[in-house]
C-alpha positions in Angstrom: -27.1 -2.1 17.3 -23.9 -1.4 15.5 -25.0 -1.1 11.7 -22.1 -3.0 9.8 -20.4 -0.1 6.3 -20.0 -2.6 3.1 -16.3 -2.4 2.2 -16.5 -1.5 -1.3 -13.4 -2.3 -3.2 -13.9 0.8 -6.0 -10.5 3.0 -5.6 -6.8 2.2 -8.1 -4.0 1.2 -6.1 -0.7 0.5 -6.8 1.7 -0.7 -5.5 5.8 -1.5 -5.7 9.0 -1.6 -3.8 11.5 0.7 -4.8 15.3 -0.2 -5.3 18.4 0.7 -5.2 21.1 -1.1 -8.1 24.3 -0.2 -9.5 24.0 0.0 -13.5 27.2 0.3 -15.3 28.2 1.6 -12.4 26.1 3.9 -11.1 23.4 4.0 -8.4 19.8 4.0 -10.3 16.8 3.8 -8.4 14.0 1.7 -10.0 10.3 1.2 -8.5 8.9 -2.8 -9.8 5.5 -2.5 -9.9 3.4 -5.7 -8.0 0.8 -5.8 -10.6 0.6 -5.6 -14.8 0.9 -2.7 -16.1 -2.2 -2.9 -18.5 -4.3 -3.4 -15.0 -4.0 -0.1 -13.4 -2.9 -1.0 -10.1 -4.8 -2.9 -7.6 -9.0 -3.1 -6.8 -9.9 -2.0 -2.9 -11.1 -0.9 -0.1 -9.6 3.2 1.0 -10.2 4.7 3.9 -9.0 8.0 7.1 -8.2 6.6 10.6 -11.1 7.1 12.6 -10.1 9.9 15.4 -10.2 7.0 18.1 -8.0 4.3 16.0 -6.1 7.6 15.2 -5.9 8.2 19.1 -4.4 4.7 19.7 -2.1 4.8 16.6 0.0 8.1 18.2 -0.3 5.8 21.7 1.8 3.2 19.6 4.1 5.5 18.5 2.8 4.4 14.4 2.4 7.0 12.4 -0.6 5.7 10.5 -3.0 8.0 8.3 -4.6 5.7 6.3 -6.5 1.8 6.2 -7.0 -0.3 2.2 -8.4 -3.6 2.3 -7.3 -4.9 -0.9 -8.0 -8.9 -1.9 -5.0 -11.0 -0.7 -1.9 -11.7 -2.6 1.0 -12.9 -1.1 3.2 -9.9 -3.9 2.3 -7.7 -0.8 4.3 -7.3 1.6 5.6 -4.6 5.1 8.7 -3.3 2.0 6.0 -1.7 -0.8 4.6 1.5 -1.0 0.8 2.0 -1.9 1.0 5.5 -4.7 -3.2 6.2 -4.3 -4.4 9.1 -6.0 -1.6 12.0 -5.6 0.2 10.9 -2.8 2.7 8.1 -1.9 2.6 6.4 1.6 4.8 4.1 3.2 3.2 0.6 4.3 3.3 0.4 7.8 1.2 -2.5 8.9 -0.2 -5.4 7.1 -3.5 -7.6 8.9 -3.7 -10.6 7.1 -8.1 -10.4 8.3 -8.3 -13.5 9.9 -6.3 -15.6 8.3 -8.3 -16.3 5.7 -6.5 -15.6 2.9 -9.2 -13.4 1.0 -8.7 -10.3 2.5 -5.1 -8.1 3.4 -6.4 -5.1 5.7 -3.0 -2.5 5.4 -2.3 0.3 7.4 0.2 2.9 6.2 1.7 6.2 7.0 2.4 9.3 3.8 6.0 10.5 2.5 7.8 12.0 0.4 7.4 11.4 -3.1 10.8 10.4 -4.8 11.8 10.3 -8.0 12.9 6.9 -9.7 15.3 6.8 -12.6 13.7 3.9 -13.9 9.8 1.9 -14.0 9.4 -2.4 -14.3 5.6 -3.7 -13.3 4.9 -7.0 -12.6 2.5 -9.3 -13.7 -0.6 -9.8 -11.6 
């Protein structure tokens, strides 16, 4: 019998959208978080892909690095980026976990961090 590992959402991630806007004739890059500054981010369970998962992802030509599980939030889409620790990740896919709107399983790959001209915060 396989032992189940309890997935404790004890890490904070920050989810944001990067947009390019023209302000006074200059292009500026904005970072807009989907959550409030006060919340500090979203509680999440975060882990690296297992070797088996990495092998499957490589076979499918998906360059995934981590798996993140968060509470269901309709603001989380594949257009967003994730900050975890000192790294930035691009969301590759989102699994709505049995379509019951309780959790989202996010697969993401590490990308180079970018510099942003302005930061905005959402509400959560």
